[in-house]
Backbone atoms as SQL, in Angstrom:
CREATE TABLE atoms (id INTEGER PRIMARY KEY, chain TEXT, resi INTEGER, resn TEXT, atom TEXT, x REAL, y REAL, z REAL);
INSERT INTO atoms VALUES
  (1, 'A', 1, 'MET', 'N', 0.469, -1.220, 0.063),
  (2, 'A', 1, 'MET', 'CA', 0.132, 0.185, -0.758),
  (3, 'A', 1, 'MET', 'C', 0.745, 1.690, -0.292),
  (4, 'A', 2, 'ARG', 'N', 2.106, 1.297, 0.264),
  (5, 'A', 2, 'ARG', 'CA', 3.099, 2.490, 0.675),
  (6, 'A', 2, 'ARG', 'C', 3.663, 2.471, -1.066),
  (7, 'A', 3, 'ASP', 'N', 3.745, 3.872, -1.078),
  (8, 'A', 3, 'ASP', 'CA', 5.177, 3.537, -2.027),
  (9, 'A', 3, 'ASP', 'C', 6.455, 4.600, -1.659),
  (10, 'A', 4, 'ILE', 'N', 6.706, 4.091, -2.937),
  (11, 'A', 4, 'ILE', 'CA', 8.112, 5.252, -2.321),
  (12, 'A', 4, 'ILE', 'C', 8.181, 5.985, -3.104),
  (13, 'A', 5, 'VAL', 'N', 8.729, 7.602, -2.343),
  (14, 'A', 5, 'VAL', 'CA', 8.002, 8.658, -3.303),
  (15, 'A', 5, 'VAL', 'C', 10.098, 9.242, -3.015),
  (16, 'A', 6, 'THR', 'N', 9.909, 10.339, -4.160),
  (17, 'A', 6, 'THR', 'CA', 11.573, 11.451, -4.100),
  (18, 'A', 6, 'THR', 'C', 11.278, 12.233, -3.926),
  (19, 'A', 7, 'LEU', 'N', 11.720, 12.774, -3.221),
  (20, 'A', 7, 'LEU', 'CA', 11.825, 14.047, -2.933),
  (21, 'A', 7, 'LEU', 'C', 12.661, 15.150, -3.526),
  (22, 'A', 8, 'SER', 'N', 12.917, 16.641, -4.243),
  (23, 'A', 8, 'SER', 'CA', 13.306, 17.519, -4.265),
  (24, 'A', 8, 'SER', 'C', 14.340, 18.514, -4.076),
  (25, 'A', 9, 'CYS', 'N', 14.819, 19.323, -4.216),
  (26, 'A', 9, 'CYS', 'CA', 14.754, 20.677, -3.549),
  (27, 'A', 9, 'CYS', 'C', 14.027, 21.701, -4.163),
  (28, 'A', 10, 'THR', 'N', 13.261, 22.774, -4.046),
  (29, 'A', 10, 'THR', 'CA', 12.751, 23.259, -4.781),
  (30, 'A', 10, 'THR', 'C', 14.324, 24.028, -5.791),
  (31, 'A', 11, 'GLU', 'N', 14.625, 24.243, -4.840),
  (32, 'A', 11, 'GLU', 'CA', 15.603, 25.950, -5.499),
  (33, 'A', 11, 'GLU', 'C', 16.374, 25.289, -6.086),
  (34, 'A', 12, 'CYS', 'N', 17.252, 23.991, -6.234),
  (35, 'A', 12, 'CYS', 'CA', 18.338, 23.847, -7.137),
  (36, 'A', 12, 'CYS', 'C', 17.812, 22.421, -8.389),
  (37, 'A', 13, 'LYS', 'N', 16.701, 21.923, -7.273),
  (38, 'A', 13, 'LYS', 'CA', 16.443, 20.568, -8.047),
  (39, 'A', 13, 'LYS', 'C', 17.236, 19.079, -8.045),
  (40, 'A', 14, 'GLN', 'N', 17.772, 19.016, -7.247),
  (41, 'A', 14, 'GLN', 'CA', 18.754, 18.383, -6.908),
  (42, 'A', 14, 'GLN', 'C', 17.555, 17.469, -6.231),
  (43, 'A', 15, 'ARG', 'N', 17.959, 16.059, -6.226),
  (44, 'A', 15, 'ARG', 'CA', 16.569, 14.850, -6.349),
  (45, 'A', 15, 'ARG', 'C', 18.042, 14.876, -4.329),
  (46, 'A', 16, 'ASN', 'N', 17.758, 14.483, -3.495),
  (47, 'A', 16, 'ASN', 'CA', 18.352, 14.391, -2.445),
  (48, 'A', 16, 'ASN', 'C', 17.433, 12.926, -0.939),
  (49, 'A', 17, 'TYR', 'N', 16.264, 13.018, -1.073),
  (50, 'A', 17, 'TYR', 'CA', 16.052, 12.135, 0.072),
  (51, 'A', 17, 'TYR', 'C', 14.461, 11.600, -0.611),
  (52, 'A', 18, 'THR', 'N', 14.567, 10.420, -0.078),
  (53, 'A', 18, 'THR', 'CA', 13.641, 9.420, 0.645),
  (54, 'A', 18, 'THR', 'C', 12.997, 9.228, 1.102),
  (55, 'A', 19, 'THR', 'N', 11.197, 8.837, 0.787),
  (56, 'A', 19, 'THR', 'CA', 10.514, 8.398, 1.773),
  (57, 'A', 19, 'THR', 'C', 8.931, 7.371, 1.563),
  (58, 'A', 20, 'THR', 'N', 8.437, 7.252, 1.775),
  (59, 'A', 20, 'THR', 'CA', 7.750, 6.680, 1.429),
  (60, 'A', 20, 'THR', 'C', 5.810, 7.144, 2.191),
  (61, 'A', 21, 'LYS', 'N', 4.818, 6.822, 1.829),
  (62, 'A', 21, 'LYS', 'CA', 3.422, 7.442, 1.376),
  (63, 'A', 21, 'LYS', 'C', 2.920, 6.425, 1.904),
  (64, 'A', 22, 'ASN', 'N', 1.619, 6.746, 1.776),
  (65, 'A', 22, 'ASN', 'CA', 0.380, 5.837, 1.567),
  (66, 'A', 22, 'ASN', 'C', -0.849, 6.807, 0.395),
  (67, 'A', 23, 'LYS', 'N', -0.675, 6.525, -0.898),
  (68, 'A', 23, 'LYS', 'CA', -1.483, 7.702, -1.395),
  (69, 'A', 23, 'LYS', 'C', -3.108, 7.483, -1.769),
  (70, 'A', 24, 'LYS', 'N', -4.071, 6.488, -0.156),
  (71, 'A', 24, 'LYS', 'CA', -5.310, 6.313, -0.214),
  (72, 'A', 24, 'LYS', 'C', -5.237, 7.613, 0.514),
  (73, 'A', 25, 'THR', 'N', -3.831, 7.544, 1.942),
  (74, 'A', 25, 'THR', 'CA', -4.843, 8.493, 2.500),
  (75, 'A', 25, 'THR', 'C', -4.056, 10.226, 1.957),
  (76, 'A', 26, 'THR', 'N', -3.075, 10.099, 1.207),
  (77, 'A', 26, 'THR', 'CA', -2.541, 11.337, 0.455),
  (78, 'A', 26, 'THR', 'C', -2.302, 10.708, -0.455),
  (79, 'A', 27, 'PRO', 'N', -3.116, 11.899, -1.339),
  (80, 'A', 27, 'PRO', 'CA', -3.087, 12.074, -3.058),
  (81, 'A', 27, 'PRO', 'C', -3.030, 12.967, -3.739),
  (82, 'A', 28, 'ASP', 'N', -2.145, 14.345, -2.429),
  (83, 'A', 28, 'ASP', 'CA', -0.926, 15.252, -3.055),
  (84, 'A', 28, 'ASP', 'C', -0.438, 15.672, -2.484),
  (85, 'A', 29, 'LYS', 'N', 0.890, 15.720, -3.625),
  (86, 'A', 29, 'LYS', 'CA', 2.855, 16.107, -3.762),
  (87, 'A', 29, 'LYS', 'C', 2.772, 16.385, -2.029),
  (88, 'A', 30, 'LEU', 'N', 3.596, 15.977, -1.028),
  (89, 'A', 30, 'LEU', 'CA', 4.501, 15.935, -0.052),
  (90, 'A', 30, 'LEU', 'C', 5.164, 17.073, -0.508),
  (91, 'A', 31, 'GLU', 'N', 5.466, 17.761, 1.086),
  (92, 'A', 31, 'GLU', 'CA', 6.481, 18.644, 1.497),
  (93, 'A', 31, 'GLU', 'C', 6.737, 19.005, 1.969),
  (94, 'A', 32, 'PHE', 'N', 7.822, 18.497, 2.576),
  (95, 'A', 32, 'PHE', 'CA', 9.180, 19.434, 2.943),
  (96, 'A', 32, 'PHE', 'C', 9.958, 20.434, 4.028),
  (97, 'A', 33, 'ASN', 'N', 10.246, 20.608, 4.693),
  (98, 'A', 33, 'ASN', 'CA', 11.873, 21.702, 5.276),
  (99, 'A', 33, 'ASN', 'C', 12.939, 20.763, 5.422),
  (100, 'A', 34, 'LYS', 'N', 13.968, 20.834, 4.291),
  (101, 'A', 34, 'LYS', 'CA', 14.673, 19.341, 5.246),
  (102, 'A', 34, 'LYS', 'C', 16.215, 19.966, 4.927),
  (103, 'A', 35, 'TYR', 'N', 17.205, 19.897, 4.905),
  (104, 'A', 35, 'TYR', 'CA', 18.453, 20.015, 4.447),
  (105, 'A', 35, 'TYR', 'C', 18.639, 19.672, 3.042),
  (106, 'A', 36, 'CYS', 'N', 19.468, 20.658, 2.280),
  (107, 'A', 36, 'CYS', 'CA', 19.667, 20.463, 1.397),
  (108, 'A', 36, 'CYS', 'C', 21.411, 20.889, 1.321),
  (109, 'A', 37, 'ARG', 'N', 22.572, 19.572, 1.131),
  (110, 'A', 37, 'ARG', 'CA', 23.412, 19.901, 0.974),
  (111, 'A', 37, 'ARG', 'C', 24.323, 20.672, 0.195),
  (112, 'A', 38, 'PHE', 'N', 23.457, 21.135, -1.589),
  (113, 'A', 38, 'PHE', 'CA', 23.479, 21.759, -2.111),
  (114, 'A', 38, 'PHE', 'C', 23.878, 22.650, -1.900),
  (115, 'A', 39, 'CYS', 'N', 22.518, 22.859, -1.943),
  (116, 'A', 39, 'CYS', 'CA', 22.634, 24.874, -1.282),
  (117, 'A', 39, 'CYS', 'C', 23.376, 24.934, -0.384),
  (118, 'A', 40, 'GLN', 'N', 23.140, 23.789, 0.500),
  (119, 'A', 40, 'GLN', 'CA', 23.996, 23.912, 1.948),
  (120, 'A', 40, 'GLN', 'C', 22.862, 25.166, 3.570),
  (121, 'A', 41, 'LYS', 'N', 21.215, 24.575, 3.216),
  (122, 'A', 41, 'LYS', 'CA', 20.619, 25.349, 4.207),
  (123, 'A', 41, 'LYS', 'C', 19.437, 24.734, 4.335),
  (124, 'A', 42, 'HIS', 'N', 18.870, 24.899, 4.526),
  (125, 'A', 42, 'HIS', 'CA', 17.005, 23.716, 4.541),
  (126, 'A', 42, 'HIS', 'C', 16.694, 24.812, 4.001),
  (127, 'A', 43, 'THR', 'N', 15.892, 24.154, 2.853),
  (128, 'A', 43, 'THR', 'CA', 14.881, 24.320, 1.987),
  (129, 'A', 43, 'THR', 'C', 13.738, 23.710, 2.235),
  (130, 'A', 44, 'PRO', 'N', 12.578, 24.096, 1.018),
  (131, 'A', 44, 'PRO', 'CA', 11.025, 23.073, 1.029),
  (132, 'A', 44, 'PRO', 'C', 11.619, 21.996, 0.196),
  (133, 'A', 45, 'HIS', 'N', 11.408, 20.714, 0.474),
  (134, 'A', 45, 'HIS', 'CA', 11.700, 20.109, -0.768),
  (135, 'A', 45, 'HIS', 'C', 10.443, 19.179, -0.789),
  (136, 'A', 46, 'ARG', 'N', 9.799, 19.179, -2.095),
  (137, 'A', 46, 'ARG', 'CA', 8.813, 19.177, -2.809),
  (138, 'A', 46, 'ARG', 'C', 9.003, 16.983, -3.318),
  (139, 'A', 47, 'GLU', 'N', 7.480, 16.344, -3.727),
  (140, 'A', 47, 'GLU', 'CA', 8.022, 14.952, -4.213),
  (141, 'A', 47, 'GLU', 'C', 7.806, 15.620, -5.871),
  (142, 'A', 48, 'THR', 'N', 8.980, 14.578, -6.598),
  (143, 'A', 48, 'THR', 'CA', 8.754, 14.111, -7.858),
  (144, 'A', 48, 'THR', 'C', 8.582, 12.666, -7.978),
  (145, 'A', 49, 'LYS', 'N', 8.284, 12.622, -9.090),
  (146, 'A', 49, 'LYS', 'CA', 8.092, 11.293, -9.882),
  (147, 'A', 49, 'LYS', 'C', 9.329, 10.200, -9.451);
């Protein structure tokens, strides 16, 4: 039921993190504030394909 999704930085577009989500309970895209090692700061990370 849970699918693996990739999170990418909204500023530099690098794919930094992977996580899982339940597509039935959260059909919209995930977004978290996480640390980007390329930007070297905390930035919003959004779910990508």
